[in-house]
Structures are given as C-alpha cells and as structure tokens.
Backbone bond lengths (Angstrom), bond angles and torsions (degrees), N, CA, C in turn:
res aa  C-N    CA-C-N  psi(-1)  N-CA   C-N-CA  omega(-1)  CA-C   N-CA-C  phi
1 X - - - 1.448 - - 1.525 107.83 -
2 X 1.352 115.75 131.31 1.456 119.94 -179.95 1.531 110.50 -75.34
3 X 1.313 115.30 169.53 1.459 120.41 178.51 1.531 110.35 -62.05
4 X 1.340 116.54 -42.89 1.469 120.46 179.72 1.526 111.37 -61.95
5 X 1.320 117.05 -43.55 1.465 120.77 178.72 1.524 110.56 -63.76
6 X 1.313 116.79 -38.10 1.466 120.84 178.24 1.522 111.39 -64.43
7 X 1.336 116.00 -41.56 1.467 119.89 179.39 1.525 110.03 -65.01
8 X 1.332 116.95 -46.73 1.466 120.55 179.61 1.529 110.90 -60.53
9 X 1.317 116.81 -41.65 1.461 120.66 179.71 1.524 110.46 -65.38
10 X 1.325 117.31 -43.20 1.463 121.07 179.66 1.529 110.87 -63.34
11 X 1.334 117.18 -40.85 1.461 120.24 178.04 1.522 111.07 -63.56
12 X 1.340 116.72 -44.44 1.463 119.83 178.44 1.522 110.98 -62.09
13 X 1.336 116.71 -41.89 1.470 120.28 -179.62 1.524 110.80 -65.94
14 X 1.331 116.85 -30.12 1.463 121.01 178.82 1.526 111.47 -82.23
15 X 1.332 116.39 -3.93 1.455 119.80 178.88 1.506 113.89 81.72
16 X 1.322 117.93 24.29 1.457 122.04 -179.83 1.518 108.82 -105.11
17 X 1.315 114.94 117.57 1.455 121.32 -179.52 1.521 108.04 -130.45
18 X 1.326 118.33 97.93 1.464 119.53 -177.08 1.515 110.91 -72.10
19 X 1.323 120.77 157.98 1.454 126.02 -15.88 1.523 108.95 -84.39
20 X 1.294 118.33 134.86 1.457 118.76 -178.63 1.520 111.36 -146.10
21 X 1.291 114.46 164.21 1.448 123.22 172.72 1.517 106.30 -123.36
22 X 1.296 116.91 167.85 1.455 119.96 -175.12 1.529 113.87 -71.16
23 X 1.310 117.97 -39.69 1.454 120.00 -174.65 1.519 111.56 -82.25
24 X 1.306 114.60 139.52 1.453 120.44 177.01 1.524 108.73 -90.25
25 X 1.325 116.81 127.53 1.463 120.24 173.76 1.519 107.58 -75.88
26 X 1.311 116.29 155.34 1.463 122.10 -175.94 1.540 109.71 56.30
27 X 1.318 116.77 27.10 1.458 121.55 -173.03 1.510 115.45 -64.14
28 X 1.309 117.28 -20.98 1.456 119.21 -175.95 1.525 113.41 -85.87
29 X 1.330 117.63 -11.92 1.457 119.78 -178.33 1.521 110.89 -134.12
30 X 1.311 116.26 136.38 1.463 122.17 178.05 1.520 110.45 -77.90
31 X 1.330 116.34 -37.54 1.461 122.17 -179.39 1.520 109.00 -132.57
32 X 1.328 114.87 151.80 1.464 121.18 176.51 1.524 108.60 -142.73
33 X 1.306 115.17 160.66 1.457 120.27 171.92 1.524 108.24 -84.54
34 X 1.300 116.03 168.04 1.466 120.92 178.21 1.527 110.51 -57.12
35 X 1.335 117.72 -43.77 1.466 120.84 -178.19 1.532 111.49 -66.63
36 X 1.334 118.02 -37.73 1.470 120.48 176.18 1.526 110.61 -64.56
37 X 1.316 116.74 -39.89 1.465 120.48 178.38 1.525 109.89 -64.37
38 X 1.321 117.80 -40.98 1.468 120.92 178.10 1.526 110.30 -61.05
39 X 1.324 117.53 -45.91 1.467 120.65 179.02 1.524 111.18 -60.64
40 X 1.319 116.98 -45.94 1.464 120.15 179.25 1.523 111.36 -65.46
41 X 1.322 117.09 -38.34 1.466 120.79 178.89 1.519 110.72 -61.84
42 X 1.324 117.30 -46.89 1.468 120.66 178.85 1.525 111.10 -61.55
43 X 1.321 116.79 -39.15 1.466 121.03 179.12 1.529 110.35 -66.96
44 X 1.327 117.42 -46.64 1.464 120.42 -177.91 1.527 112.16 -69.12
45 X 1.325 117.23 -28.09 1.459 120.82 176.61 1.530 111.62 -84.02
46 X 1.336 116.51 3.79 1.476 123.56 -179.97 1.520 111.98 58.29
47 X 1.320 116.24 39.40 1.456 120.16 179.17 1.525 112.74 -95.04
48 X 1.336 117.78 -7.89 1.453 120.11 171.11 1.513 105.75 -84.42
49 X 1.305 116.63 119.70 1.455 121.44 -172.75 1.518 111.39 -95.29
50 X 1.335 114.68 148.44 1.453 118.83 176.97 1.527 111.13 -90.45
51 X 1.329 117.97 -19.01 1.460 119.31 -179.70 1.524 109.90 -108.36
52 X 1.320 115.69 139.38 1.465 121.88 -179.25 1.522 110.21 -63.01
53 X 1.333 117.66 -41.06 1.459 121.46 -177.72 1.530 110.72 -63.40
54 X 1.338 116.96 -43.82 1.458 121.15 -179.50 1.528 111.09 -63.85
55 X 1.323 116.57 -40.22 1.463 119.75 -177.15 1.523 111.92 -70.05
56 X 1.333 118.41 -17.84 1.460 121.70 -179.18 1.528 112.92 -90.08
57 X 1.329 118.27 -6.49 1.458 118.62 -179.08 1.525 108.98 -63.75
58 X 1.337 115.64 135.42 1.464 120.04 -175.44 1.523 111.92 -63.99
59 X 1.336 116.89 -32.27 1.467 120.19 179.16 1.530 110.75 -64.95
60 X 1.337 116.05 -44.41 1.463 119.51 -179.78 1.527 111.20 -68.16
61 X 1.320 116.99 -41.73 1.465 120.67 178.44 1.520 109.69 -61.17
62 X 1.330 117.20 -41.95 1.463 121.04 177.96 1.511 112.02 -63.13
63 X 1.350 116.68 -39.86 1.468 120.36 179.69 1.530 110.60 -66.91
64 X 1.321 116.60 -42.66 1.468 120.59 177.90 1.530 109.87 -59.88
65 X 1.324 116.04 -44.08 1.470 120.11 179.33 1.521 111.45 -61.90
66 X 1.324 116.60 -40.46 1.467 121.12 178.84 1.522 110.94 -63.86
67 X 1.332 116.76 -45.42 1.471 120.98 179.97 1.522 110.32 -61.37
68 X 1.322 117.05 -47.57 1.464 120.80 -178.87 1.528 110.56 -61.27
69 X 1.315 117.02 -46.93 1.470 120.52 -178.55 1.525 111.53 -62.31
70 X 1.323 117.14 -42.60 1.464 120.43 -177.62 1.533 111.80 -68.54
71 X 1.331 117.22 -42.52 1.469 119.52 178.98 1.526 109.89 -66.64
72 X 1.307 117.58 -41.56 1.479 120.18 176.64 1.521 111.18 -60.28
73 X 1.323 116.49 -40.79 1.467 120.54 -179.65 1.530 111.60 -65.53
74 X 1.324 116.94 -37.36 1.459 120.87 -173.85 1.525 114.47 -84.53
75 X 1.326 117.33 -25.16 1.468 120.03 -174.68 1.525 112.47 -100.35
76 X 1.333 116.51 141.92 1.471 120.03 175.92 1.527 110.93 -80.59
77 X 1.316 116.11 168.71 1.466 121.11 172.42 1.521 108.58 -70.61
78 X 1.323 116.25 164.10 1.455 121.29 176.07 1.511 112.66 91.29
79 X 1.319 115.00 -172.61 1.458 120.72 -179.39 1.523 110.82 -79.99
80 X 1.327 114.46 139.00 1.455 122.00 -178.61 1.526 107.34 -128.70
81 X 1.313 117.32 131.05 1.454 120.36 177.58 1.525 108.94 -68.87
82 X 1.330 115.88 148.66 1.460 121.20 -178.62 1.523 110.33 -126.48
83 X 1.309 116.38 176.85 1.465 121.80 -179.98 1.532 111.96 -52.72
84 X 1.322 116.32 -35.52 1.462 120.25 179.95 1.518 113.29 -59.74
85 X 1.302 117.99 -24.12 1.459 121.86 179.44 1.520 113.64 -78.73
86 X 1.330 116.75 -5.23 1.462 120.40 -176.49 1.523 112.25 -120.50
87 X 1.320 116.57 25.23 1.474 121.01 -179.96 1.524 111.45 -59.13
88 X 1.321 116.63 -30.49 1.463 120.91 -178.86 1.526 111.91 -62.70
89 X 1.319 118.33 -16.95 1.463 121.37 178.42 1.531 112.20 -80.74
90 X 1.336 116.80 -9.14 1.470 123.04 179.68 1.521 112.83 55.97
91 X 1.315 116.55 34.77 1.468 120.15 -177.55 1.517 112.66 -89.40
92 X 1.321 118.60 -18.15 1.451 119.08 -171.85 1.511 109.07 66.77
93 X 1.291 117.28 -161.76 1.459 121.51 178.56 1.515 109.48 -135.36
94 X 1.306 114.34 156.81 1.460 121.58 174.53 1.525 106.59 -87.39
95 X 1.304 116.80 106.32 1.449 121.11 -176.73 1.527 112.87 -58.25
96 X 1.343 120.73 -44.00 1.465 119.23 178.76 1.535 113.61 -59.95
97 X 1.322 117.82 -37.67 1.474 119.72 177.99 1.523 111.15 -58.78
98 X 1.330 116.67 -38.43 1.461 121.46 -176.95 1.523 113.70 -82.69
99 X 1.326 117.88 -29.69 1.462 119.33 -168.25 1.524 115.94 -111.91
100 X 1.313 119.30 -22.61 1.462 119.75 -176.20 1.520 112.61 -94.72
101 X 1.317 116.92 -62.80 1.465 122.22 -177.50 1.524 109.49 -132.51
102 X 1.309 115.71 54.87 1.463 120.55 -175.31 1.521 112.16 -56.57
103 X 1.302 117.60 -34.37 1.468 120.95 -177.72 1.527 111.81 -65.99
104 X 1.335 118.56 -19.48 1.467 121.10 176.74 1.522 113.01 -116.51
105 X 1.337 118.36 -26.62 1.469 120.88 -174.65 1.527 114.77 -89.90
106 X 1.324 117.90 -24.48 1.460 119.73 176.82 1.530 108.21 -72.54
107 X 1.332 115.47 154.54 1.461 120.48 -175.95 1.522 111.70 -119.75
108 X 1.318 115.55 134.96 1.460 121.40 171.27 1.522 105.53 -95.29
109 X 1.327 116.21 113.82 1.462 120.22 -176.44 1.527 110.93 -118.53
110 X 1.323 114.83 156.26 1.462 122.00 172.99 1.515 107.99 -89.81
111 X 1.317 116.05 132.66 1.460 121.35 178.17 1.525 110.27 -96.34
112 X 1.322 117.24 159.06 1.470 120.06 -179.19 1.534 113.94 -55.98
113 X 1.339 117.01 -28.93 1.465 119.28 179.94 1.537 113.18 -82.07
114 X 1.347 116.73 2.34 1.455 121.13 178.29 1.522 114.25 93.35
115 X 1.322 117.50 -8.50 1.460 119.97 178.91 1.529 109.95 -83.89
116 X 1.327 115.57 173.85 1.458 122.57 -179.53 1.529 109.66 -109.94
117 X 1.334 115.12 152.29 1.460 120.32 176.25 1.520 109.27 -138.14
118 X 1.331 115.99 141.42 1.470 124.44 176.51 1.515 105.55 -105.75
119 X 1.329 116.69 103.19 1.463 120.71 -171.34 1.523 111.93 -134.99
120 X 1.323 115.12 158.72 1.456 121.60 175.48 1.538 108.96 -83.52
121 X 1.315 116.01 174.25 1.470 120.03 -175.80 1.532 112.56 -63.09
122 X 1.336 117.67 -36.66 1.467 119.92 -178.31 1.526 111.66 -65.66
123 X 1.312 116.64 -40.62 1.470 120.02 179.41 1.524 110.15 -72.77
124 X 1.332 117.58 -39.38 1.461 119.05 175.76 1.524 110.48 -60.82
125 X 1.313 116.89 -40.47 1.473 122.23 177.70 1.535 109.73 -59.13
126 X 1.326 116.18 -43.12 1.464 120.27 -179.27 1.529 112.00 -67.31
127 X 1.330 116.81 -34.97 1.459 120.65 -179.85 1.527 110.67 -74.59
128 X 1.327 116.97 -43.18 1.460 122.97 -176.24 1.534 111.33 -127.10
129 X 1.334 118.65 67.26 1.473 119.46 -177.98 1.522 113.44 -61.79
130 X 1.321 116.91 -27.10 1.468 119.83 -178.63 1.527 112.10 -66.07
131 X 1.327 118.48 -22.01 1.460 121.25 178.03 1.521 111.82 -70.09
132 X 1.328 116.95 -18.85 1.458 120.54 -173.22 1.513 113.88 -107.35
133 X 1.318 118.95 -7.95 1.460 121.03 -177.02 1.517 110.52 -66.52
134 X 1.325 118.25 -52.20 1.455 121.41 -178.04 1.529 112.29 -64.98
135 X 1.350 119.77 -45.10 1.464 118.69 179.16 1.529 113.43 -62.52
136 X 1.321 118.35 -19.98 1.464 120.92 -179.52 1.521 112.14 -78.53
137 X 1.319 119.42 -16.59 1.466 121.92 -176.05 1.529 113.28 -56.89
138 X 1.359 120.27 -46.39 1.465 118.55 178.21 1.529 112.58 -60.73
139 X 1.333 117.36 -35.12 1.464 120.77 178.09 1.519 109.74 -66.59
140 X 1.331 116.56 -42.71 1.456 121.12 178.10 1.528 110.36 -60.29
141 X 1.325 117.19 -42.76 1.468 120.98 178.48 1.522 111.01 -64.48
142 X 1.329 117.09 -39.44 1.457 120.62 178.34 1.523 110.56 -62.71
143 X 1.334 117.55 -43.21 1.462 120.79 177.26 1.524 110.96 -61.36
144 X 1.318 116.66 -39.51 1.467 119.66 178.25 1.523 110.87 -63.19
145 X 1.345 116.52 -40.90 1.463 119.87 178.71 1.523 111.21 -64.00
146 X 1.320 116.30 -40.68 1.465 120.48 -177.57 1.527 111.65 -74.99
147 X 1.331 116.77 -46.96 1.465 121.28 -171.11 1.522 113.58 -104.13
148 X 1.312 118.16 -6.10 1.471 120.61 -177.54 1.513 110.14 89.11
149 X 1.334 114.77 174.32 1.474 118.71 -178.76 1.516 110.61 -86.51
150 X 1.327 116.88 -169.90 1.460 121.48 -174.44 1.525 114.06 -66.17
151 X 1.344 117.47 -16.22 1.450 120.32 -179.82 1.531 111.93 -86.17
152 X 1.321 116.51 -3.41 1.457 120.11 179.69 1.514 110.54 124.28
153 X 1.322 117.80 173.79 1.461 120.34 -178.46 1.509 112.74 -64.23
154 X 1.338 114.22 148.43 1.460 118.74 178.33 1.513 109.64 -76.34
155 X 1.315 117.50 149.87 1.457 121.12 -179.69 1.499 111.12 -90.71
C-alpha cells in the first residue's frame, strides 16, 4: 500500500470525507418525498423571502421556478432517502451542494438495496468512497509537483 493509499484509508477510517461540514442537512428525516425535498431546497437556498417586495422580483421568481422544475425533473415520485439517513457515516454535509446550486449540485444515486438517495457530494463520497479514489490521482500528482514528494520539496 502506498503512502497516499494509507492516508486515504486512515481518513476514511477516521470518518473524514472531504469536503464536509459538521451538520447534516435534512438531518431530521431519513426519507422525504419529492415535494418535501423541494421545500427544504428552497429554504436552504434562502429563496423563501421575508419581504413581499423581494419575493415579487421577476429574477427571484424565475430562479425559484427554475429550481422547482429542475428538482422535479431529477427526482422520482415516492420516498427518497436523504443525507439525514446517513448520519451514521459521520460524513457531515457539503454546505455548498445544499445551499448554492442544490438543484444541479445534489446527486440522485442508486443505493445497494435498490432504493434512491438525494445526497450531497460528501455523503455520496462516504457511501461510495471507491468512486473517488481514481479521480483523486491527478490532484495527488499536482500536490506532489507543487509541494514535492514525501521526502521533502524538490530542488
């Protein structure tokens, strides 16, 4: 096992799956319907406005419509597992996936039991770490070029 593989394994065993934050989004429910996910997505993206004037702006209304349409298009009917259902993995959640562009950054994945889950990148990483090992190799090589190898910086 290489040094890089050892580090990745140690991080996974310690429950560290980058990029993550401590709090789990959708933490109160293991499963949600498509409509519940849409409501939570709009809330987490801060698209529910407190002022009447702000909520009437055509740009905001258009953005809300886009988010709703995209999430509806991507999610199936019925109950869908969410990040809150995977708290036991200690992965936390990727805050940007949930709050910035959730309608495009969240992932609908197939689980080993055949069900579907709507999860952020950190939770997907925790569920399927093997999907991310190979794509990380170019990043690892870039770090080696910048910082040198394990024996110290290159001269």
